[in-house]
Structures are given as C-alpha cells and as structure tokens.
N, C-alpha and C positions, 0 to 999 in steps of 0.2 A: 504495500499499499502505499503510495503518495503522502509523506508527514511533514508536518513543518512540529518540532518540538521546543514545547516552551517552558525552561525552569532557571533557576540561580543555583543554591547549593548543593552541597555534598550528598544532600537525601537523595536530589533528582539525579546523581547520575547513571546508578545502575539502569534506571528505565532505559535511559539516553543510551547506553551498549546495549541491552537487553534489545531495544529496538533497532537499531544497527546490526548485530549478532544475527536476526531471528529474519534478515533480506532483506526490511523495509527500505524503501526511497527516503530518508530523509531530506526535504529540499532545502530545508533550511531551520534554523537553531534563533530562536528568542532568546535574551538572556538580558538581566538588569545590568546599567554600564558598570564600569570598572570605579574602584572605589579606593579613596588613598589609607593604607594601612603601616602602621610603625610610627617609627618616632624620625624617615624621613620623611613619610608621607609618601612613598611609594604605592603609585595606581596598580593595584590588583587585581586580576580578572578573576572572574566567578568562576567556582568547580565544572561548572558544566561549560563554560566558555572555552577552558582547557579542553574539556572532555573533546567537544565538537571541532574546535584546529586538528590534534592530534588525528582524528579522523579524514582530514579536509572536509569540512562541511562550513558553508559559510555562516555568517555569525552578523545578527542585526542587532542592537540593543539599545532600541530607543527610549529619550526621556519621558514618553509618555504613549500610550497605546490609543488615545481619545481626541489625537490633533487629525487624522487622516492616514499620516506617514507611514503607523503597523500597515491600516487597509492598504495603502495601496502598494505596498510590498506582497502583503499575502496577496492578492487579487495577482500579482506578476505570479507568484512562486503556483498558483495554484492548487492547495493541496488537498487531498481529497479526506482529513481529519488533520483536526491539531491537538495534541499531548498536553495539557499542561499540568505540572509536578513543581510547588512549591514557586510557583514564578516571582510571586509576590509583587503582582498588579493585574487589576479591576480589567476585562476586557470588557468590550461596548457589544451591542447586540448585535451589531453590523460584524464584528468578527465573529461571535458565535455561530450568525446563522451562516457565513461562508461556507466551508468544508460542506461536502455530501454527507458523511458522516458528524458534522457538526465540533464540538472540542469537548475533548473527554479531559476528565481529570484521576488525578491518585491524590486521594486526601488518605492521612495515615492513621485515622482511628472508622471506627464498625459507624458508621451514618446508622441514624440525626444522629448522637453522641458524641461530644469534641468536635463539633461545628467551629470556624478560626485558624490560630495563629501558631498554638500550642496546644496542640493534641495531642503530641508523645509525651512530651512532658502535666501535663493534670490527669493522666491517666493513672501514671506512676505515683504523684501527689495525692492523688484521693485514692489510691491503694487498688485500683483494679487490677484484678487476675486474670483476666483477657483482652487482650487488645488486638488490633488486626489495622489493616487496609481497604479501601472500598473505591473501586472506581466509578465514577459520574458523569452524567449528562449533563453538559454543567449550564447553569442559566443565567440570567443577571444577577441572583442572591447570591449570601455567600454561604458557600459551599449547601445549597440548598437543592441542588439539581434532582431529577434522578436516580436512583442508586440502580448500576449496571449487573455489578460483582462482587464481589466480599471474600477475603480471607481472614483467618484470626490464628493467632498463637497464646499461647500460655504466657505469662510474667512471671518469672522468677521474684521469689521473696526477697533475692537484696540486688536483682537487675535493678540499674541506674538509668536513666532517661536518653545518658549516651550510647548504653550498649543496645537498648532496647530499639532506639533509634538506628541504628547500627541492621536489625534484625528485620524491622520491619521495611527500611529503604531495596534489600533485598527480593520480601515477600512482596512488595508492592512493584517489583522490577518482573517479578514473575505472574503478577494481575494483568498487568499491560498488554502483558502479551499475547494471554490465552484471552482480553477482552477483544483486543482488536482482532482476533481471529474471528469469534464469534462474531463483530461486527461484519467483517467481509460473508462472513457466510449468512448474512441475513437470522442469526440466533439468537441475539441480545433482546431480555426480555424486562426494559425499564419496570425500576418500582419509584410509586413516592413516597416521600420521607414523610413519617408521623410526625408532623413539629410540636406534638404534645411531650413525644420523649426525648427530646434535642436539646442541650447546655453547649455552653460556649463556653472555647478555651484560648481566653485572654494571652496574649504577650505574655514572660514575666517583667519585672524590674527588680530590681536589686534590691529596693525596700522591701523585698520578700523574703530578703538573705536570713532575719537574725530568728535564732533557734529560741523558742519559749519550751523548757523543761519543765511547765507545768500544765503538758498537755501530757495525753498518755504518750509512751514510750513507739505504739506502732505507728502514729500520725508525727512522730519526731523523725524518725527513721525513714518514714513514705519520703517527708520532706528534704530529706540530703540525699535520698536518690533522684529525687524529682528534681530539683535546682542542680545535679552534675551535670553537665561539669560547669555549666550558666544558668544564674549570675553565682552558681554558690552558698550552700545554708555557712553562716557564721554564727558563734556564738565568744562571749567573751570570760577569759580565765586568769581570774584575778588580775582584772585591767589589762587583758592585752586582748587584742580581736585574733581569734583562728579560726580560717576556714577548715569546714567540716567534709571532705570529698568523702569517707566510708565508712558506712556504720553494721551493724548489727545488734539484732535484737539480745538481750541479755537477762540473767534473771537478779533477782535483787532490790531491796527499798530502801528507801531514804527519804530527806526534802529532796524536792525536785533542784538539782543543779549542781547537789552536792556527789563528790566524784567517792567511793564506794570501794573503788580497788584500780593500781596502778600497773597492775600484772594480771588481766590486761587491765588497760585504760575503762572501767565501766563507770558512769553517770545514771545517777537515780533521775526517773521523771515520775510524771503523776503518777503511774501505772504501771510499773516495772520501770525498763532500766534500759539502757542501750548501749554497747561495746564501739567507743572511736576506735578505729583501723588506721585511717588516713583520714592526714590533713599537714594545714600546710601555715606556721605563723610569720606575720609580718614582717616582709622584708627577705624573710627564704622563700627556699622551694619545700615542695611538695615531700611528707615522709609521713614514715608510720609511727603512728604515735607512740611503739616502742622504742623510737630513735629520737623522738621529742623527749620523752622523759626523763629517757639515758643524759639527755643535754641539761637537765635539771636538777644532774646530781645528789640523788638519793633524798629530793622532798617527798615528805608522805602523801598518803590520802588525804589525812586530815588536813594537811594546811591549802588544800586546790579545792575550792569552789566556780564552778563553772552559774554565768548569769546572763 
C-alpha cells in the first residue's frame, strides 16, 4: 500500500520500520521540526526523521498542518493511507479525508481508556494490570475515532513506564501491519467508542514528582514506576532532594517517611513500606541505594527520615 507516515518520537519508530519491512511504499514521512538540545543548543532531528532518512524516504517538517502547505504536499504524494503514531499535531478534516483509507492512528492504550498525551504513564500511575495499543480510524476529536484493532499485554508489578513504553511500541508495530492488511482486504470492522467509559491521560509535569509517604505503599510504588524516567519521582532525605528511580513493595510498619532499614533501604508508608532500590542525589549520578548509603559512612536508620 502507498502510505504517508506521520510520527515523531522513539515510540513511533518501530511502526515505521515494520511498515517498510512489510513491503509498503512509504511515499513520505511527516515529523515535527528539529529542536535545539543540550548546552550548545544544537538542532536535533526527531527519531522518526533519522529512521526515514536512513531508508532514503523524503521527510517533511511543516510548522503547521492547517495552513494548506501540508495538504498541498499530501495531494502531490497521493497516499492511499496516512498512518499516524505519536505525531504531536492535530490533523484538519481535509487531510483526514484525503486518502482512500483515511488516517489510521496507533494509540498506546486500550481505548476508550486513557485518551490523550500520556496513556502509558497514567496506566502505570493508576496501577493497571493490563495495557495495550489500539488502532483507530481518526476523526476530528482527540482520540475519539472508531476503534479498529486492539492488542494487550500484562503489566509487570515492578515494570516502569519506560519499560512498558518499549513493549507497547513493539506491540503497536505488529498491530499496524495487521491493520493495514485488514484494510486492504476490506476486513476492518470499525467499532464506536463508548464515551462513558473514556478517561483522559494528561501530560506529565515536574510538579507531580514529590512522593507523599503518607499514601499507601502501593500508590508510592506506582508513582515511582509511572514517573520513570521523566519527570521522575523525588523525596527529601534529611533536607536533601533525591530522585527515586526504582522501588519495590516491602514489609514493615512505621511513621510515614521513617527509614525502617538501611540494608536494604526500606521506608515506611501509610500502609506498608517500600524498598528504594535506585536513586540519584542532587549533583550526582544515578546509583543503587546501597552505594548511596555506603557514602553516608555508617549512618543508622534512626538518623534518616524521608519527607
């Protein structure tokens, strides 16, 4: 099939690669403009652009999708289908209606749950036991189009949002190929979303980072998992901020924030406790909790309190 692909971050790359390997003609790739990064503010291309160029596919990076420029390009490319994966821009109706098969989106949730920008992270933050991807016929709403196909997996008890991201990215690549095949054969059966079952996964912010140990241990653990690796959960230990990257549920009771043990590092919550496994002190590199405690030279649990 002749396809135009629209996507930007790492999550979208496996989908693009899968469509290429499946033998589809990728007429062009649309992605976000390059952005400055690092101390020198060097312009860094999005991962999808790098993938496209490595396969000698023409790349387009319009600032707007609504001023007619993108529509003119697409009219020239004459795609049968537009595939959209984490593109980051809203498509106007004239683009949605342009291809024979319309525009199909790969969304990283089991719709209608977790519409919006951060479905993977919110699934982990909310302690979901299953997650998945949905292919959807796009309409003018935000992730409101008819569902086409779904694929799901089990979320690990200690799995982080970053780890789940990578697994769902691979799952999405498999699903978009199946969806394209079904579209070609006329076998898709679009299903309306039940809006009453929908939920919205808003963008994450740095203000979400602070851990509240007066919450149940499971909730604290989910927060650490869900905010890994950005914006990353954090807590104050004796007046100094630590980023907390990895935890596990542990046994123990005490005043919330009280350090119950240093071998391993266990902290009391409102209900139960968590073991802190990996952390990062201010101005230092990420390290194991054991390495961090070794640097404190024999400090006892009774001398340490998280807040």
